[in-house]
MIMARLO-801439 format. One line per field, with one value per residue (C-alpha): x negated, y, z negated; residue in three letters; residue number from 1. Coordinates in nm, 3 decimals, padded with zeros to 5 digits. Example, Ala and Ser with C-alpha at 12.3 -4.5 7.8 and 13.67 -1.06 7.14 Angstrom:
residues 2
X = (-01.230:-01.367);
Y = (-00.450:-00.106);
Z = (-00.780:-00.714);
residuo = (ALA:SER);
num = (1:2);
//
This chain:
residues 222
X = (01.118:01.185:01.126:00.946:01.052:00.787:00.851:00.587:00.630:00.278:00.157:-00.188:-00.062:-00.390:-00.358:00.021:-00.087:-00.338:-00.082:00.142:-00.114:-00.207:00.161:00.278:-00.029:00.106:00.376:00.687:00.625:00.785:00.721:01.084:00.987:00.769:00.877:00.744:00.988:01.143:01.494:01.431:01.383:01.727:01.910:01.775:01.664:01.892:02.018:01.847:02.018:02.008:01.632:01.512:01.287:01.243:00.886:00.831:00.474:00.368:00.105:00.118:00.125:00.031:00.195:00.541:00.769:01.060:00.950:01.136:01.473:01.387:01.311:01.659:01.836:01.632:01.735:02.101:02.076:01.844:01.839:01.565:01.331:00.968:00.739:00.386:00.172:-00.115:-00.334:-00.585:-00.942:-00.975:-00.689:-00.780:-00.700:-00.425:-00.282:-00.316:-00.089:00.157:00.219:00.248:00.539:00.724:00.875:00.684:00.598:00.240:-00.063:-00.348:-00.621:-00.631:-00.993:-00.809:-00.920:-00.675:-00.713:-00.637:-00.334:-00.204:-00.222:-00.053:00.222:00.263:00.268:00.568:00.760:00.749:00.880:00.579:00.373:00.046:-00.228:-00.535:-00.860:-01.037:-00.734:-00.741:-01.037:-00.897:-00.567:-00.782:-00.981:-00.683:-00.523:-00.806:-00.833:-00.708:-00.406:-00.600:-00.952:-01.074:-01.071:-01.359:-01.136:-01.000:-01.248:-01.229:-00.851:-00.852:-00.554:-00.398:-00.343:00.001:-00.064:-00.292:-00.018:00.243:00.035:-00.084:00.256:00.388:00.080:00.192:00.516:00.777:01.026:01.125:01.361:01.102:00.830:01.075:01.139:00.767:00.684:01.001:01.096:01.414:01.440:01.481:01.140:00.967:01.100:00.975:00.651:00.623:00.700:00.440:00.186:00.269:00.210:-00.118:-00.264:-00.106:00.112:00.514:00.535:00.494:00.345:00.089:00.036:-00.060:-00.294:-00.464:-00.491:-00.637:-00.897:-01.027:-01.023:-00.733:-00.498:-00.599:-00.460:-00.414);
Y = (03.111:02.825:02.904:02.606:02.572:02.338:02.176:01.994:01.695:01.653:01.522:01.739:02.118:02.268:02.078:02.199:02.569:02.539:02.420:02.711:02.945:02.822:02.809:03.144:03.308:03.159:03.343:03.153:02.948:02.984:02.790:02.667:02.494:02.277:01.936:01.730:01.437:01.250:01.301:01.696:01.695:01.488:01.726:02.067:01.997:02.258:02.151:02.382:02.651:02.688:02.788:02.623:02.304:02.135:01.983:01.767:01.729:01.488:01.271:00.880:00.662:00.304:00.178:00.314:00.028:00.247:00.509:00.384:00.360:00.713:00.878:00.740:00.920:01.241:01.221:01.168:01.536:01.663:01.389:01.581:01.614:01.595:01.420:01.470:01.210:01.305:01.030:00.994:00.984:00.660:00.514:00.181:00.055:-00.152:00.149:00.341:00.082:00.057:00.455:00.389:00.179:00.408:00.590:00.938:01.168:01.239:01.115:01.283:01.244:01.516:01.628:01.774:02.117:02.388:02.394:01.996:02.067:02.346:02.140:01.829:02.068:02.172:01.841:01.712:02.039:01.976:01.615:01.430:01.188:01.285:01.076:01.245:01.132:01.047:00.800:00.596:00.367:00.267:00.167:-00.039:-00.200:-00.308:-00.435:-00.622:-00.829:-01.175:-01.291:-01.640:-01.749:-01.768:-02.109:-02.266:-02.337:-02.006:-01.897:-02.203:-02.159:-02.072:-01.855:-01.800:-01.446:-01.472:-01.555:-01.253:-01.021:-01.142:-01.094:-00.729:-00.616:-00.749:-00.569:-00.263:-00.305:-00.421:-00.655:-00.972:-00.785:-00.511:-00.796:-00.954:-00.644:-00.580:-00.928:-00.963:-01.286:-01.370:-01.306:-01.699:-01.745:-01.520:-01.711:-02.037:-01.845:-01.765:-02.124:-02.241:-01.996:-02.103:-02.438:-02.351:-02.122:-02.332:-02.046:-02.002:-01.633:-01.366:-01.111:-01.357:-01.443:-01.065:-01.018:-01.315:-01.203:-00.853:-01.029:-01.276:-01.016:-01.135:-00.822:-00.441:-00.194:00.112);
Z = (-00.119:-00.391:-00.758:-00.930:-01.289:-01.486:-01.786:-01.995:-02.249:-02.386:-02.709:-02.671:-02.775:-02.617:-02.302:-02.285:-02.337:-02.041:-01.830:-01.929:-01.885:-01.517:-01.421:-01.552:-01.351:-00.998:-00.789:-00.739:-01.070:-01.409:-01.704:-01.833:-02.127:-02.389:-02.544:-02.801:-02.773:-02.478:-02.619:-02.612:-02.226:-02.179:-02.417:-02.270:-01.911:-01.686:-01.335:-01.098:-00.929:-00.560:-00.457:-00.755:-00.823:-01.168:-01.232:-01.524:-01.649:-01.861:-02.032:-02.002:-02.281:-02.187:-02.498:-02.362:-02.157:-02.074:-01.845:-01.546:-01.752:-01.910:-01.566:-01.420:-01.695:-01.644:-01.256:-01.360:-01.485:-01.191:-00.896:-00.755:-01.040:-00.947:-01.225:-01.251:-01.477:-01.639:-01.717:-02.035:-01.942:-02.101:-01.898:-01.752:-01.412:-01.536:-01.700:-01.369:-01.179:-01.447:-01.444:-01.043:-01.109:-01.303:-00.998:-01.083:-00.823:-00.871:-01.085:-01.239:-01.469:-01.763:-01.619:-01.295:-01.213:-01.201:-00.828:-00.815:-01.040:-00.839:-00.535:-00.692:-00.782:-00.405:-00.254:-00.501:-00.493:-00.119:-00.177:-00.136:-00.367:-00.483:-00.603:-00.728:-00.497:-00.843:-00.925:-00.590:-00.678:-00.991:-00.827:-00.523:-00.785:-01.006:-00.686:-00.577:-00.882:-00.853:-01.041:-01.116:-01.058:-00.692:-00.602:-00.381:-00.095:-00.069:00.173:00.371:00.458:00.832:00.944:01.275:01.440:01.366:01.000:00.952:01.115:00.918:00.610:00.702:00.774:00.452:00.296:00.475:00.267:00.565:00.483:00.673:00.888:00.981:01.028:01.272:01.477:01.494:01.626:01.853:01.651:01.469:01.095:01.044:01.227:00.982:00.690:00.832:00.924:00.528:00.455:00.636:00.536:00.167:00.256:00.400:00.118:-00.169:-00.283:-00.299:-00.369:-00.108:-00.372:-00.440:-00.087:00.004:-00.287:-00.212:00.178:00.049:-00.199:00.088:00.365:00.559:00.514:00.407:00.181:00.429);
residuo = (MET:SER:ILE:VAL:ARG:VAL:TYR:THR:LEU:MET:ALA:GLN:PRO:LEU:LEU:GLN:ARG:GLY:VAL:GLN:PHE:LEU:VAL:GLU:THR:GLN:PRO:GLY:TYR:GLU:TYR:ALA:GLY:SER:PHE:MET:TYR:PRO:ASP:ASP:VAL:LEU:SER:ARG:LEU:GLU:ARG:PRO:ARG:PRO:GLY:GLN:VAL:ASN:VAL:LEU:MET:LEU:ASP:PHE:ASP:PRO:ALA:ALA:GLU:SER:TYR:ARG:THR:TYR:PHE:SER:ARG:LEU:ARG:LYS:ILE:ASP:PRO:GLU:LEU:ARG:ILE:LEU:PHE:LEU:LEU:TYR:LEU:ARG:ALA:THR:GLU:GLY:ASP:VAL:VAL:ARG:ALA:LEU:ARG:THR:GLY:ALA:ASN:GLY:TYR:LEU:LEU:GLN:SER:VAL:THR:GLU:GLU:GLY:LEU:LEU:ARG:ALA:LEU:HIS:GLU:VAL:VAL:GLN:GLY:ARG:SER:TYR:LEU:GLN:PRO:HIS:VAL:THR:PRO:MET:VAL:LEU:ALA:GLU:LEU:ARG:LYS:PRO:LEU:TYR:PRO:MET:ARG:GLU:TRP:ASP:VAL:GLN:VAL:GLU:LEU:GLY:GLU:ARG:ASP:ARG:MET:LEU:LEU:GLN:LEU:ALA:ALA:ASP:GLY:LEU:ASN:ASN:THR:GLN:ILE:ALA:ASP:VAL:LEU:GLY:LEU:ALA:GLU:LYS:THR:ILE:ARG:ASN:MET:TRP:SER:ALA:LEU:PHE:ALA:LYS:ILE:GLY:MET:ASN:ASP:ARG:THR:GLN:ALA:VAL:LEU:TRP:ALA:ILE:ARG:THR:GLY:ASN:ALA:GLN:LEU:ARG);
num = (1:2:3:4:5:6:7:8:9:10:11:12:13:14:15:16:17:18:19:20:21:22:23:24:25:26:27:28:29:30:31:32:33:34:35:36:37:38:39:40:41:42:43:44:45:46:47:48:49:50:51:52:53:54:55:56:57:58:59:60:61:62:63:64:65:66:67:68:69:70:71:72:73:74:75:76:77:78:79:80:81:82:83:84:85:86:87:88:89:90:91:92:93:94:95:96:97:98:99:100:101:102:103:104:105:106:107:108:109:110:111:112:113:114:115:116:117:118:119:120:121:122:123:124:125:126:127:128:129:130:131:132:133:134:135:136:137:138:139:140:141:142:143:144:145:146:147:148:149:150:151:152:153:154:155:156:157:158:159:160:161:162:163:164:165:166:167:168:169:170:171:172:173:174:175:176:177:178:179:180:181:182:183:184:185:186:187:188:189:190:191:192:193:194:195:196:197:198:199:200:201:202:203:204:205:206:207:208:209:210:211:212:213:214:215:216:217:218:219:220:221:222);
//
């Protein structure tokens, strides 16, 4: 059985002590340390021994811009480090999406229950990602916001079945090579399909095209 070693990096002492108390009462878990400053974690994080898993829990600061770089430095010390974000209750949809782009393993609101926190810990320790159900609608709301005002002719664009398949596969996260494999076409054909689609919808960027497709009902997040 693995021993889960939990570190915290939190600005709120009361929240930190609550997490510490919960962790220390769970079999198979141990509280490894509390930090106030990011550099302290870098200097004191220990590479786990066989049978151990490190988890870092921290609160998300929307003003910070270097989480991805910071996490990369931490994972040079422990490549298997699991990172779990606690999001402020006042976090906006945009804050949540920015947190998702940092490369953490799990995302929770600070109002999470003890049961919810333990479920998240279990999931990330198993190597899976975790998004608290209460957070999911915030993510979807942000992703569905247009990057630009809706144009009158958006809803008048007629797409063929192959156009919609292309957009849906892209929305599912597939790259051009994977899309070509699914559709049984050459990758060059897929690139040509994108070019034709861009001309049809008046865009020249794949990401914008996928967001447009989600907004207009031509693709779904699933």
